[in-house]
KEDRENTI-912269 format. One record per residue: x, y negated, z of N, C-alpha, C in turn; residue in one letter; chain. Coordinates in steps of 0.02 Angstrom, whole numbers, plus 32768, in hexadecimal, padded with zeros to 4 digits. Layout:
N
ATOM  n.east  n.north  n.up  ca.east  ca.north  ca.up  c.east  c.north  c.up  aa  ch
ATOM       X        Y     Z        X         Y      Z       X        Y     Z   A   A
...
This chain:
235
ATOM  n.east  n.north  n.up  ca.east  ca.north  ca.up  c.east  c.north  c.up  aa  ch
ATOM    802A     803B  8000     8000      8000   8000    802C     7FC2  8000   X   A
ATOM    8018     7F90  7FD9     8040      7F53   7FD6    8038     7F2C  8017   X   A
ATOM    8071     7F1C  8036     8072      7EF7   8075    8082     7EAE  806B   X   A
ATOM    80AA     7E9E  8037     80C4      7E5B   8031    80CC     7E49  7FE8   X   A
ATOM    80BE     7E09  7FD8     80CA      7DEF   7F95    80DC     7DA5  7F9A   X   A
ATOM    810F     7D91  7F75     8121      7D4A   7F71    813E     7D3C  7F2C   X   A
ATOM    8128     7D06  7F0D     8143      7CF3   7ECD    818C     7CDE  7ED3   X   A
ATOM    819F     7CC3  7F0C     81E4      7CAD   7F17    8208     7CDC  7F47   X   A
ATOM    8249     7CE2  7F3E     8272      7D0C   7F69    827D     7CE7  7FAB   X   A
ATOM    8267     7D07  7FE2     826C      7CE8   8024    8288     7D1B  8055   X   A
ATOM    82CB     7D1E  805D     82E9      7D50   808A    82D3     7D49  80D2   X   A
ATOM    82C5     7D0C  80E9     82AF      7D03   812E    826C     7D26  813A   X   A
ATOM    823E     7D21  8109     81FE      7D43   8110    8208     7D8F  8110   X   A
ATOM    8235     7DA7  80E7     8240      7DEF   80E3    8261     7E09  8123   X   A
ATOM    828D     7DE1  8142     82AB      7DF5   8181    8276     7DFA  81B8   X   A
ATOM    8248     7DC9  81BA     8211      7DCB   81EB    81E4     7E06  81DE   X   A
ATOM    81D7     7E14  819E     81AE      7E4D   818C    81D0     7E8D  81A5   X   A
ATOM    8212     7E92  819C     8237      7ECC   81B5    8230     7ED4  8200   X   A
ATOM    8231     7E9C  8225     8229      7EA0   826E    81E4     7EBD  8280   X   A
ATOM    81B2     7EA9  825A     816E      7EC4   8266    816B     7F0E  8254   X   A
ATOM    818A     7F21  821D     818B      7F68   8209    81AE     7F92  823D   X   A
ATOM    81E8     7F7B  8254     820E      7FA0   8287    81E8     7FA6  82C8   X   A
ATOM    81C3     7F71  82DB     819C      7F72   8318    8165     7FA8  8315   X   A
ATOM    8147     7FAF  82DA     8112      7FE1   82D1    812F     8027  82C9   X   A
ATOM    8167     802D  82A6     8182      806F   8294    819B     8096  82D0   X   A
ATOM    81BE     8076  82FF     81D8      8098   833A    8200     80D6  8328   X   A
ATOM    8227     80D4  82F4     824D      810F   82DF    8270     8101  829D   X   A
ATOM    8275     8135  8274     8298      812E   8234    8268     811C  81FC   X   A
ATOM    827B     80EC  81D4     8256      80D8   8198    8283     80DF  815C   X   A
ATOM    826A     80FE  8127     8290      8103   80E8    8285     80C3  80C0   X   A
ATOM    82BB     80A6  80A7     82B5      8069   807F    82D7     8074  803B   X   A
ATOM    82B9     8056  8008     82D5      805A   7FC4    82C3     801B  7F9E   X   A
ATOM    82D9     8018  7F60     82CE      7FDB   7F38    82D0     7FEC  7EEE   X   A
ATOM    82BC     7FBB  7EC5     82C4      7FC2   7E7D    8306     7FA3  7E67   X   A
ATOM    8310     7F97  7E26     8351      7F85   7E0C    8362     7F3B  7E0C   X   A
ATOM    8335     7F10  7E21     8343      7EC8   7E1E    836F     7EB2  7E58   X   A
ATOM    8398     7E80  7E4B     83C4      7E66   7E80    839B     7E4A  7EBA   X   A
ATOM    8363     7E28  7EAC     833A      7E0D   7EE1    8320     7E44  7F0E   X   A
ATOM    8311     7E7E  7EF2     82F9      7EB6   7F1A    8330     7ED0  7F47   X   A
ATOM    836D     7ED2  7F2D     83A6      7EE8   7F55    83B1     7EB9  7F90   X   A
ATOM    83B1     7E78  7F83     83BC      7E48   7FB9    837F     7E46  7FE8   X   A
ATOM    8344     7E4C  7FCD     8308      7E4D   7FF6    8306     7E89  8024   X   A
ATOM    831B     7EC2  800A     831D      7EFF   8034    834E     7EF6  806D   X   A
ATOM    8387     7ED6  805F     83B9      7EC9   8094    839B     7E9F  80CB   X   A
ATOM    8377     7E6A  80B8     8359      7E3F   80EA    8325     7E65  8113   X   A
ATOM    82FD     7E8D  80F2     82CA      7EB5   8115    82EA     7EE7  8145   X   A
ATOM    8321     7F06  812F     8344      7F37   8158    8360     7F16  8197   X   A
ATOM    837B     7ED9  8190     8394      7EB5   81CB    835C     7EAE  81FF   X   A
ATOM    8321     7E9E  81E7     82E8      7E97   8215    82D5     7ED9  8235   X   A
ATOM    82D4     7F0E  820E     82C1      7F50   8229    82F1     7F67  825F   X   A
ATOM    8332     7F64  8251     8363      7F7E   8282    8367     7F52  82C0   X   A
ATOM    8352     7F13  82BB     8354      7EE6   82F5    8324     7EFD  832B   X   A
ATOM    82F4     7F27  8319     82C3      7F41   8349    82DB     7F83  8369   X   A
ATOM    8315     7F9C  8354     832D      7FDB   836E    8319     8016  8343   X   A
ATOM    82F3     800A  830E     82DE      8040   82E1    8316     8051  82B0   X   A
ATOM    8316     808F  8298     8347      80A7   8269    832B     80A6  8223   X   A
ATOM    8355     8099  81F2     833E      809D   81AD    8369     80CF  8186   X   A
ATOM    8348     80F2  8158     836B      811C   8128    8368     80F8  80E5   X   A
ATOM    83A1     80E1  80CD     83A5      80B8   8091    83B4     80E5  8055   X   A
ATOM    8382     80ED  8028     838B      8117   7FED    839C     80ED  7FB0   X   A
ATOM    839F     80AA  7FB9     83B4      807C   7F84    8386     807F  7F47   X   A
ATOM    83A4     8083  7F0B     837E      807D   7ECD    8358     80BE  7EBE   X   A
ATOM    8315     80B8  7EB9     82EC      80F4   7EAE    82A8     80DE  7E95   X   A
ATOM    8287     8105  7E69     8242      80F4   7E55    8213     80FC  7E90   X   A
ATOM    81E3     80CF  7E96     81B5      80D1   7ECF    818F     8113  7ED2   X   A
ATOM    8179     812D  7E98     8152      816A   7E98    817B     81A5  7EB4   X   A
ATOM    81BD     81A5  7EA7     81E8      81D9   7EC3    81F3     81CF  7F0E   X   A
ATOM    81FA     818F  7F23     8204      8182   7F6A    81C8     8196  7F93   X   A
ATOM    818C     818D  7F79     8150      81A1   7F9E    8150     81ED  7FA9   X   A
ATOM    8163     8213  7F76     8167      825C   7F7E    819F     826F  7FAF   X   A
ATOM    81D8     824E  7FA8     8212      825C   7FD3    8201     824E  801C   X   A
ATOM    81E3     8215  802A     81D1      8203   806E    819D     8231  808B   X   A
ATOM    816D     8245  8061     8139      8273   8078    8158     82B6  808E   X   A
ATOM    8187     82CF  8067     81A8      830E   8079    81D0     8307  80B9   X   A
ATOM    81EF     82CD  80C3     8216      82C1   8100    81E9     82B3  813C   X   A
ATOM    81AA     82A4  8130     817C      8293   8166    818B     824F  8186   X   A
ATOM    81A4     8220  815D     81B8      81DE   8176    8195     81A6  8150   X   A
ATOM    818A     816D  8170     816E      8134   814C    81A1     8115  811D   X   A
ATOM    8189     80ED  80EE     81B5      80CD   80BE    81A5     8084  80B6   X   A
ATOM    81D7     805E  80A2     81CF      8019   808E    81F9     800E  804F   X   A
ATOM    81DA     7FF3  801C     81F9      7FEE   7FDA    81F5     7FA7  7FC1   X   A
ATOM    822D     7F8A  7FAC     822F      7F46   7F93    8238     7F48  7F48   X   A
ATOM    820C     7F24  7F24     8211      7F22   7EDB    81F9     7EE0  7EC0   X   A
ATOM    8209     7ED4  7E81     81F6      7E95   7E61    81C3     7EA4  7E2A   X   A
ATOM    818A     7E82  7E2D     8158      7E85   7DF7    812F     7E45  7DFA   X   A
ATOM    8145     7E13  7DD4     8125      7DD2   7DD8    8133     7DAE  7E19   X   A
ATOM    8165     7DC4  7E3D     8176      7DAB   7E7F    8192     7DE4  7EA8   X   A
ATOM    81A7     7DD5  7EE5     81C2      7E08   7F11    8189     7E2A  7F37   X   A
ATOM    8189     7E6C  7F37     8154      7E92   7F58    8172     7EC7  7F86   X   A
ATOM    814C     7ED8  7FB9     815F      7F0E   7FE7    8125     7F3F  7FEC   X   A
ATOM    8134     7F7D  7FDE     8103      7FB4   7FE4    8115     7FDE  8020   X   A
ATOM    80E4     7FF2  8047     80F0      801E   8080    80C1     805A  807E   X   A
ATOM    80D6     808F  809F     80AB      80CA   80A5    80BB     80EA  80E8   X   A
ATOM    8089     8107  8109     8093      8126   8149    8096     80F5  8183   X   A
ATOM    8085     80B7  8176     8083      8083   81AA    8040     805E  81A7   X   A
ATOM    802A     8046  81DF     7FEB      8022   81E3    7FF6     7FDA  81CD   X   A
ATOM    7FDD     7FC9  8192     7FE8      7F87   8175    7FC8     7F51  81A1   X   A
ATOM    7F8C     7F5D  81B9     7F6B      7F2B   81E2    7F92     7F1E  8222   X   A
ATOM    7FAE     7F52  823F     7FD5      7F4A   827D    8014     7F21  826E   X   A
ATOM    8035     7F30  8236     8070      7F0A   8223    805F     7EC0  821B   X   A
ATOM    8028     7EB1  81F9     8015      7E6B   81EE    8003     7E49  822F   X   A
ATOM    7FE3     7E6D  825E     7FD1      7E50   829E    8010     7E3E  82C6   X   A
ATOM    8041     7E6B  82C7     807F      7E5E   82EA    80A5     7E24  82C8   X   A
ATOM    80A3     7E23  8286     80C5      7DED   8262    80A6     7DA9  8272   X   A
ATOM    8064     7DA6  8275     8041      7D67   8284    804E     7D50  82CC   X   A
ATOM    8051     7D7F  82FA     805A      7D6E   8341    80A3     7D67  8355   X   A
ATOM    80D0     7D7F  8328     8118      7D7F   8336    8129     7DA8  8375   X   A
ATOM    8101     7DDB  8382     810D      7E05   83BD    813A     7E40  83AB   X   A
ATOM    8177     7E30  8397     81A6      7E64   8381    81C9     7E85  83BC   X   A
ATOM    81DD     7EC3  83B3     820B      7EE3   83E2    824F     7EC3  83D8   X   A
ATOM    826F     7EB1  840F     82B2      7E93   840D    82E3     7EC5  842C   X   A
ATOM    830A     7EE7  8402     8339      7F18   841B    8377     7EF6  8439   X   A
ATOM    8391     7F13  846E     83D0      7EFB   848A    8407     7F06  8456   X   A
ATOM    843A     7ED9  8453     846F      7EE1   8421    848E     7F27  841F   X   A
ATOM    8491     7F48  8458     84AE      7F8C   8459    847D     7FC1  843F   X   A
ATOM    843F     7FAD  8434     840C      7FDD   841D    83F2     7FCD  83D7   X   A
ATOM    8418     7FA5  83B1     8405      7F95   836C    8400     7FD6  8344   X   A
ATOM    83CF     7FDB  8319     83C3      8018   82F3    83FB     8027  82C1   X   A
ATOM    8400     8065  82AF     8434      807C   8281    841A     807C  823A   X   A
ATOM    8449     8078  820A     8439      807F   81C3    845A     80BE  81A9   X   A
ATOM    8432     80EC  8190     844B      812A   8172    8443     8125  8127   X   A
ATOM    847A     812A  8102     8477      8124   80BA    846D     8169  809A   X   A
ATOM    8440     816C  8069     8430      81AA   8046    842C     819A  7FFC   X   A
ATOM    8465     818B  7FDC     8464      8175   7F96    8451     81AC  7F64   X   A
ATOM    8452     81EC  7F7A     8442      8223   7F4C    83FA     823A  7F52   X   A
ATOM    83CF     8210  7F6F     838A      8225   7F7B    8366     8236  7F39   X   A
ATOM    8371     820E  7F05     834F      821B   7EC5    8367     825D  7EA7   X   A
ATOM    83A8     8269  7EA9     83C3      82A8   7E8E    83A7     82E3  7EB4   X   A
ATOM    83A4     82DF  7EF7     838A      8316   7F1F    8340     8320  7F11   X   A
ATOM    831C     82E9  7F08     82D5      82EE   7EF7    82CB     8311  7EB4   X   A
ATOM    82F2     82FD  7E82     82EB      831B   7E40    82FF     8365  7E41   X   A
ATOM    8331     8376  7E68     8344      83BD   7E6E    830B     83E7  7E89   X   A
ATOM    82EA     83CE  7EBD     82B1      83F2   7EDB    8277     83F7  7EA9   X   A
ATOM    826A     83C0  7E87     8232      83BE   7E57    823C     83EF  7E1E   X   A
ATOM    8278     83EF  7E02     8285      8418   7DC7    8295     8461  7DD7   X   A
ATOM    829F     8471  7E17     82A3      84B7   7E2A    8260     84D9  7E20   X   A
ATOM    822A     84B4  7E2C     81E7      84D0   7E25    81CB     84C5  7DDF   X   A
ATOM    81D8     848A  7DC2     81BA      847A   7D81    81F0     8476  7D4C   X   A
ATOM    81F6     84AC  7D27     8224      84AF   7CEE    8201     84D8  7CB8   X   A
ATOM    81DE     84B5  7C8D     81B7      84D6   7C58    81BF     84AD  7C18   X   A
ATOM    81B4     84CC  7BE0     81BF      84AB   7BA0    817C     8493  7B82   X   A
ATOM    8173     8451  7B82     8136      8435   7B67    8138     842F  7B1B   X   A
ATOM    8174     8421  7B01     817C      8416   7AB9    814B     83E1  7AA1   X   A
ATOM    814D     83A8  7AC3     8122      836F   7AB3    814C     8332  7AA3   X   A
ATOM    8130     8307  7A7A     8150      82C6   7A6C    812E     8292  7A99   X   A
ATOM    8156     8272  7AC4     813B      824A   7AFA    8154     8202  7AF8   X   A
ATOM    8126     81D3  7B00     8138      818D   7B07    8136     817B  7B51   X   A
ATOM    816D     8161  7B6B     8171      814E   7BB1    8178     8102  7BB6   X   A
ATOM    814C     80E4  7BDE     8151      809D   7BEF    816D     8099  7C36   X   A
ATOM    81AD     8087  7C3D     81CB      8083   7C7F    81BA     8042  7CA3   X   A
ATOM    819C     8012  7C80     8186      7FD2   7C9D    81BD     7FAF  7CC4   X   A
ATOM    81FB     7FB6  7CAC     8236      7F97   7CCB    823F     7FAC  7D14   X   A
ATOM    822A     7FE8  7D24     8233      8005   7D67    826A     803A  7D64   X   A
ATOM    8281     8052  7D9E     82B3      8088   7D9E    8299     80CB  7D85   X   A
ATOM    825A     80CE  7D6F     8241      810D   7D52    826A     8124  7D17   X   A
ATOM    828E     80F5  7CF7     82BA      8108   7CC0    82EF     813A  7CD8   X   A
ATOM    82FE     813B  7D19     8330      8169   7D34    8319     81B2  7D34   X   A
ATOM    82D9     81BE  7D2A     82C0      8203   7D24    82DA     8225  7CE3   X   A
ATOM    82ED     81FC  7CB4     8300      8214   7C71    834A     8208  7C65   X   A
ATOM    836D     8234  7C40     8353      826B   7C17    8349     82AC  7C3C   X   A
ATOM    8359     82AF  7C7D     8356      82EF   7CA0    8310     830E  7C9E   X   A
ATOM    82DC     82E6  7CA9     8298      8300   7CA7    8285     8317  7C62   X   A
ATOM    8298     82F2  7C2F     8286      8305   7BEA    82AA     8346  7BD6   X   A
ATOM    82E7     834F  7BEC     830C      838D   7BDC    82ED     83C9  7BFF   X   A
ATOM    82D9     83C0  7C3F     82BD      83F8   7C65    8279     840E  7C49   X   A
ATOM    8253     83DE  7C2E     8210      83EE   7C16    820C     83F5  7BCB   X   A
ATOM    8243     83EE  7BA9     8244      83F6   7B61    821C     83C1  7B3C   X   A
ATOM    8221     8382  7B55     81FD      834B   7B35    822B     8322  7B0A   X   A
ATOM    8211     830B  7AD2     8234      82D8   7AAA    821A     8294  7AC0   X   A
ATOM    8243     826C  7AE1     822C      8231   7B04    8247     81F1  7AE4   X   A
ATOM    821B     81C0  7ADA     822D      817C   7AC9    8218     814F  7B02   X   A
ATOM    8243     8121  7B16     8236      80F7   7B50    8232     80AE  7B3C   X   A
ATOM    81FF     808B  7B54     81FA      8042   7B4C    81FC     8022  7B91   X   A
ATOM    820A     7FE1  7B93     820E      7FBD   7BD3    823D     7FDF  7C04   X   A
ATOM    827A     7FEC  7BEC     82AA      8011   7C15    82DF     7FE5  7C35   X   A
ATOM    82D6     7FA3  7C33     8307      7F75   7C4F    82F8     7F69  7C99   X   A
ATOM    830E     7F97  7CC4     82F8      7F96   7D0A    8317     7F5D  7D32   X   A
ATOM    8348     7F38  7D16     8364      7EFF   7D3A    8346     7EBD  7D21   X   A
ATOM    831A     7EC0  7CF1     82FF      7E83   7CD2    82C7     7E65  7CFB   X   A
ATOM    82C5     7E22  7CFE     828E      7DFF   7D1F    8257     7DEC  7CED   X   A
ATOM    8263     7DF8  7CAD     822F      7DEC   7C7C    81F6     7E1E  7C85   X   A
ATOM    81B8     7E09  7C7E     8181      7E39   7C84    8185     7E6D  7C4D   X   A
ATOM    8175     7EAC  7C5C     8176      7EDF   7C28    8141     7ED1  7BF3   X   A
ATOM    814C     7EED  7BB8     811A      7EE6   7B84    80D8     7F02  7B9D   X   A
ATOM    80A0     7EE2  7B8B     805F      7EF5   7BA9    8049     7F3B  7B95   X   A
ATOM    8018     7F53  7BB9     7FFD      7F96   7BAF    7FE4     7FA0  7B68   X   A
ATOM    7FC9     7F6A  7B4A     7FAE      7F70   7B07    7FE4     7F83  7AD4   X   A
ATOM    8022     7F6B  7ADF     805A      7F7D   7AB3    8069     7FC7  7ABA   X   A
ATOM    8069     7FE0  7AF7     8074      8027   7B04    803E     8052  7AE2   X   A
ATOM    7FFF     803F  7AEA     7FC8      8066   7ACE    7FC9     8064  7A82   X   A
ATOM    7FDA     802A  7A66     7FDD      8024   7A1C    8014     8051  7A00   X   A
ATOM    804E     8051  7A1F     8086      807B   7A09    8074     80C5  7A12   X   A
ATOM    8052     80D5  7A48     803F      811A   7A56    8012     8135  7A1F   X   A
ATOM    7FE1     810D  7A09     7FB3      8122   79D4    7FD3     8120  798F   X   A
ATOM    7FF5     80EA  7981     8010      80E0   793E    8043     8115  792B   X   A
ATOM    806D     8129  795B     80A3      8157   794B    8093     819F  795F   X   A
ATOM    8053     81AC  7970     803A      81F0   797A    8061     8218  79AE   X   A
ATOM    806D     81FA  79E8     808C      821F   7A1E    8059     8250  7A3B   X   A
ATOM    8073     8287  7A56     8047      82B9   7A76    8030     82A2  7ABB   X   A
ATOM    8058     8277  7ADA     804C      8266   7B20    806C     8222  7B2F   X   A
ATOM    804D     81FD  7B5B     806A      81BE   7B73    806E     81BE  7BBF   X   A
ATOM    80A6     81A7  7BDA     80AF      81A0   7C22    80C1     8157  7C30   X   A
ATOM    809C     8138  7C5C     80A7      80F1   7C6C    80B3     80EB  7CB7   X   A
ATOM    80F1     80DD  7CCA     8105      80DA   7D11    80FC     8092  7D2A   X   A
ATOM    80C9     8088  7D53     80BA      8044   7D6C    80E6     8032  7DA8   X   A
ATOM    80F3     7FF2  7DB2     811C      7FDD   7DEB    8100     7FF0  7E2F   X   A
ATOM    80BE     7FFA  7E34     809F      800B   7E74    80A5     8055  7E86   X   A
ATOM    80CD     807B  7E60     80D9      80C1   7E71    80A4     80F1  7E56   X   A
ATOM    8081     80DC  7E23     804E      8106   7E02    8063     8112  7DBA   X   A
ATOM    805A     8150  7DA1     8068      815E   7D5B    8025     816D  7D38   X   A
ATOM    801C     814D  7CFF     7FE1      8159   7CD5    7FF3     818D  7CA1   X   A
ATOM    7FC8     81BD  7C97     7FD0      81F0   7C63    7F9C     81E3  7C2E   X   A
ATOM    7FB4     81D8  7BF1     7F87      81CC   7BB8    7F8D     8206  7B88   X   A
ATOM    7F57     822C  7B81     7F57      8265   7B54    7F10     8275  7B3E   X   A
ATOM    7F09     8286  7AFF     7EC8      829A   7AE3    7E91     8266  7AEF   X   A
ATOM    7EA5     8227  7AEB     7E75      81F1   7AF4    7E60     81E4  7B3B   X   A
ATOM    7E7F     8205  7B6B     7E6E      81FC   7BB2    7EA9     81DC  7BD7   X   A
ATOM    7E99     81BB  7C0F     7ECB      819E   7C3B    7EC0     81B7  7C81   X   A
ATOM    7EF5     81D5  7C9E     7EF3      81ED   7CE3    7F2A     81CB  7D0B   X   A
ATOM    7F22     81C6  7D4C     7F54      81A7   7D77    7F6C     81D8  7DAC   X   A
ATOM    7FAD     81D6  7DBA     7FCB      8201   7DEE    7FFB     81D7  7E18   X   A
ATOM    7FF8     81E2  7E5A     8024      81BF   7E88    805C     81EA  7EA2   X   A
ATOM    8067     8223  7E82     809A      8252   7E97    80B8     8274  7E5A   X   A
ATOM    80FA     827D  7E5A     8119      82A1   7E24    8107     82EB  7E26   X   A
ATOM    80FC     8305  7E61     80E9      834C   7E68    80A5     8359  7E48   X   A
ATOM    8074     832E  7E56     8032      8338   7E38    8033     8329  7DED   X   A
ATOM    805E     82FA  7DD9     8065      82EC   7D91    807E     832B  7D6C   X   A
ATOM    80B4     8349  7D84     80CF      8383   7D61    80A1     83C0  7D66   X   A
ATOM    807D     83C6  7D9C     804C      83FC   7DA2    8016     83F4  7D6D   X   A
ATOM    8000     83B6  7D62     7FCE      83A8   7D2F    7FE9     83B8  7CEA   X   A
ATOM    8027     83A2  7CDC     8044      83AF   7C9A    804C     83FA  7C8E   X   A
ATOM    8060     841E  7CC1     8069      8466   7CBA    8028     848A  7CA9   X   A
ATOM    7FF1     8475  7CC9     7FB2      8497   7CC1    7F8C     8481  7C83   X   A
ATOM    7F96     8442  7C6E     7F6C      8426   7C39    7F8E     8418  7BF8   X   A
ATOM    7FD1     8418  7BF8     7FF4      8407   7BBA    8028     843C  7BA8   X   A
């Protein structure tokens, strides 16, 4: 669920937001980001706030949001994700958004003693480990021609490994994950999908949802596991 949005980059706001997240979390929170520099700096500010409450963070760095949601669910931990889409946004899962906002408004943060500041655990291989687990179960040959709209998100990092494992011939648009320019609109994706007779279209949205376009229908999935299960059974 989206917790925060600002058209302008404001590290002070993100640090305060982190203090509220840490106050609610009372434990370990997984944090990640997309490929923009503002997201990297914004995540740092948020992390400073989280650890100031004595909470620990697991920093998985650059990762697609849809993968992080699956990864955090398997770990049984809440997540906070910083990304850019028309402004700086923060997505959380496994945390009470209303409680975070109440603490933020009241400024009733937990103040950890300097000797009890939370730790930062780095896990830069989280995406690789996630893909290893995913492709251990799902390795089948679709033999489909697929158009992928990465929407300038880290979803481009799924490829070419995913296309090789599933036997897909993949073309990718909007693959500039460090760009602040808005991705080409959905209409461009749909026009290319129809005009060039692709068997399947996958559109990875910044909010961690993937759209599947096939046979004139559009379906949405918030998990890579459910996405691949659908592809295995239906395509």
